[in-house]
N, C-alpha and C positions, 0 to 999 in steps of 0.2 A: 478943757471943757468937761464938766461932769454931767452925765445923763442918768436919769432915774426912770425906771420902768414901773408904771403904776397900772395894776390890773383893774378893769372895771369889775363891779360887784358880781356880775353874771359870770365872768371868767374866773374870778376868785372862787366862786361856788363850785365850778367845774374842777378847779385845781384841788379843792378840798375833798372831792369825791374819789380822787385817784388813789389806788393802792400805794403804799409807802415806796415800793420799789420803783414805781413810775415817777413819783415825785423826785426821787433821787436821780433818775435818768434825766428828767426835765431840768433839774438843777444843774447837772453837768453840762447840758446843752446851753443853758443860760451863761454859765461860766466861760464856755468856749466862745460864745458870741461876744461876751464882754471883752475877752482878750483880743478878738478881731477888731473890735471897736477902738480899743486903745492903740492898736497898731495902725489905725486908719485904713483898714482893709475892707471895711463894709460900711454902708450907709445906715444911719439910725433907723430910717423908715423900713429898711429891709430886715433889721433885727426885730422890730415890732411885728412885722408880717410873719416871720419865721416862728417867733415865740407864740403868737396867737394860733398859728397853724398847729404847732406842737401840742398846745393845750386842747384844741378841738380834736385832734387826732386821738390823743390818749383817752379823752373822756367820752367822746361821742361814738367812736367806732364800735364800742361794746353794746350800745343800745340798738336793738333791732325791733322794728314793728312787726309783729307776727299775728297770724289769724288762723282760726280753725272753723270748720262748718259743722255744726251740731244740730241735727234734725231741722235743717233748712235755715238755721240762724247763724249768721256770721259773727263770731266773737273775736274781738281785737284785744291785743295785749302788748306789753313791752317786755322784751327779754334782754337782760343784761348779763354779759359773760366776761369774767376776768381773763386776762391773757395768761394762758397756761399751756404747757406742752403735754400735760397729763389731764385726763378727765377730772372734772371738779363736781362737787355737790351742787345741786340746784334746788332752790326753794320756790314753791308755788304759794303766792300770797293771795288769800281769799278775803274779799271785802266783807264788811258788815252790812246791816240791813239798810233799806231805803235807797235813795239815788246816790249811793256812794261809789265813786269811780275808782279806777285802778291806782290812783295816787293817794286815795283816802279823802278826797274832796267831795263835798256834798252841796249841790246847788241850792238846797233849802237852808243850809246853815252857814256854809262858807268853805274856804280853802285852808287846809292845815298841812297837806303834803305828808302825812304820817307814813303811808305805805311807800312813797317814793324815798323817804328818809331811811326806811328799813332796807330798801333795795340798795341804796347808796352805802349803808353800813356793811351789808353783806359783800358788795363788790370790793370795798376797801379791804376786806378780810379774805379775799380769794374765793368767795362763794357766789355762784350765779343766782339769778332770781327771775321769775316770771310773774308779773302782776297784770291782771286783766280787768276789762270792763264787763260786768255781768250783762246778760242779755237785757236789752231795753235801756241800758245806761251808757253814757259817753259815746264812744265811736262804734260800739257793737250795735247790731241791728235792733231797731225798735220792735217791740212786741205788744200784743194785746194782753193786758194784765190778767184777764180771765183765763188765758191759755197757759199760764205759768203756775206750777205748783212747787213745793219745796224740793221734791225729788228732781225737778228740772235742774235746779242749781247744783244738786249733788252730782247728777249725771254730767253737767258741764265741767265740773271740777275733775271728775274721773277722766273725761276726754282730754283735758289739758295734761293730766299726768301721763296718759298714753302718748301724747304728742312729745313730751319731754323724754320719755323712755326710748323713743326712736332716735334721739339725737346722741351720737357717740361722744359728744363733748362732755356728757354728764355721767357721773359714776353712781350717785345716789339721789333719791328724791326726798325732799323735806316738804311737808305741808305746814304752812303757817296760817291759821284761821283767826280772824279778829271778830269779836262780838258774835253776831249771827253766823259769820263765817267759821267760827269755832266748831259749831255742830256740823255744818256742811263739811268742814275739813276732816273731822274725825271719822265721819261715815265714809267719805271719799278715800281716806287713808287705808281703811279696811278693804274697801271694794277694789281699789287700784293697787294695793300692796305697796304702800310708801315705806320708806326706811326710817323716818323720824317724823314726829308730830309735835307741833307747838300750838297751844291755845293762848290767845291774848284776850283777856277780859271777856271770856266766854261764859254763858249762863250754865249753871249746874242743875237747873230744874227745868222740867217741861214748860213750854211757853204758856200753856193754859194756866199753870200754877202762878206764873209770873203775872199774867193778866189779872188773875183773881186777887193777888196781893195788891196790885195797883188800884183795883176797884175798891177794895176795902179801905185803902188809905184815903181815897177820894170821898168816902162816906156818902154814897149815893142815897137819895130818898128811897123808901121801901118799894114803891111801885117800879122805879127804874132798876133797882137791884133784882127784883123778880124777873123783869124782862131780860136783863143781862144773863141771869142764871138759865133761863129758858133757852136763849140763843146758844149759850155755851154747851148745854146738854145736847142740843141737836147736832151741833158741829162735832162734838167729841164722838158722837155715834155715827158720824159720816154723812149726816143729812144736811142739805142746804136749807137755808131759811129765806123764804120769799118775801115776807113782810117784816122789814127791819125798821124799828122806830127811828125817827130822825135824830134822836140823841146819840144813836150808836152807828149811824151810817158811815162815818169816817173809819170806824174800826171794823164793822161787819158788812160793808157794802157788798152786794151780790158778786161783783167781779173778783173780790179778794177771798171769798169764802173757800173756794177750792184749795187755795194756797194754805189757808189756816188749817183746814181739815187734814191736809197732808203733813203739815208741821206738827200738829198736835200728837201724832202717833209716835214721835221720837222723844226719848228721855236721854238727855246728855250723859248722865251717869251710867246708864245701861249701855250706851253706844261706846263710850270710852273704855269700858271694861272689856270690850272685845278686842282691843288692840294689844299686840304682843311685840311692840317696838318701843324704843326709847321715847319718852314723853316729857315735855316741859309744860307745866301749867303756870301761867303768870296772871296775877291780879294786881290792881292798884288800889291803895287805900284812900285815894281821893276821887275814885270813880263814882260819879253820881248816877250812873245807869245800871251798873252791875256790881253787886256786893262782893266783898272779899270772901264771904261765906260760899259763894258759888265756886270760886277757885278751889276752896278747901274741899267741897263736896266732890268735885271732879278728881282731885288728887287721891282722895280716899277710895275711889272706885277702881283704881288700877295700881297694882304694886310696882309697876314700872315707872310710875309718874314721879317727877321731881316738881316740887312746889316752890314758887317764889312770889312772895307778896312784896311789891315794890313801894317803898315809902314815897309819898307825895307824887304818885303817878295817877293821872286821870284816865278817862275812858279812851281818849284818842292817843294815849301813850306819851303824853307830854308831861313835863314836870310842873305841877301846879300844887303849891303847898297848902291848899285849903279845899274843903268840900262845899264852900259857899257856891250856890248854883250860879249866881250872876257872874262871879269872877271866873268860875270854871268854864262857863259857856263862851266867854270871850276867847279862850284859847282855841275853840273850834274853828275860828276864822283867822287864826294867826299863823301863816305859813312860815314865818321866820323863827317861831319858837321851836327849840330843839327837842328831840326825843329825850326821855329820861335817861340820864347817864347810867343809872343802875340797870335799867332795862337793856341797854346796849351791851353792857358787861355780861349780863346773864345769858343773853342770846348767843354771844360769841363763845362764852365758856361752854355752853351746851353743845354748840355745833362743832367746836374744835375737838 
C-alpha cells in the first residue's frame, strides 16, 4: 500500500517560513517516519500527528506575543526569533500611516500581509524581527486621537528599541520603516542608537510640501485654495485652527491638528543626514503614493546611504507591473500576492 502525505495550505505556508536548516531537519524526520511505515512499525495516523506537530513546533515556537507599557498605553507586538546558539540581529518593523497594523493590513483598504512577509523573510535568513501595532491600532490600547502627536509614535519606537536591547538574544538592532514609518524610524534610529536603518517607500519631503503638491494637482477653486493656505500657515506656525471649513474637515479636523503640527516640523532629508550608520533606501517605480524622487532625495542626503529603486514594486512592496491606480489598489487587499523578489534580495544582501 502506498501512502501520500498532503499538507493543508496553512501548514504548507508554515513550512515555507522555516529556515532552510529546519526544512532539512524536518525532511529527515519525514524520511525516518516513512521507513517506519514501510516496516509496519507505526500507524499512518500517528505519522500524520507527528508530522503536523513537527511543523507547528518549528514554525510557531519562534513567534512570541510581546507587549510594553509606554506612558500608560499598552503596545502589543509579535517577536519572531530564529533558532541560534549565538545572538542574532533583530529588525524593528515600523508601520505606515493610518490604521495599518503589525502585519501591514489596513481595515479601510484590506489585508496584504506585507510586514508579516518581511518578518518571514528575515526569519528564514536567520534574522529576528519585532513588528507591532501602533497605539490605537489592532491589539494595542485604544487612544483618543487628539492626544497623539507625531513625537508619540517616535517615542513608542524608541521604547521598543530599548526593549530589544535588553534581550541578550540580540546582537544588533535594525530599524525598518515603511511609508510614514520611514520618518519615524530614522528619527528613532538616531535617538535610540540603532545599528542599521532601512527606509521602504518613505517620503523625502516634509509632509506639508506633499500636501501642497496634492492640493495643486486637485486644482481647487480659488476660494478653497485661499482657505487651505490660511489653515496651513497657521498650523506651520504651531497654531490650532478653530473654524475649519467643511471641505477640509477630514484633513484638518481639530482632533488631528496637534498631530499635523508636530509632523510638520520634521524634514526627512534633514533627519536622515544625522545618521552615521549603514542605510538602505528603497523605492518602487510603480508606487502610486510615494515617488521614486523621494528615495533619491533621501539617498543624496547621507553619504552612508545605499539606494535601490525596485522595478515593478508598488507602495505595499508587492510586485505590480503597472502604475495604473485601479490595478495597483487591488494588490492592497491581496494577502496571497508575494513581496517583490528584487526587494527580498536587496534586503538580505544589505543585512548579510
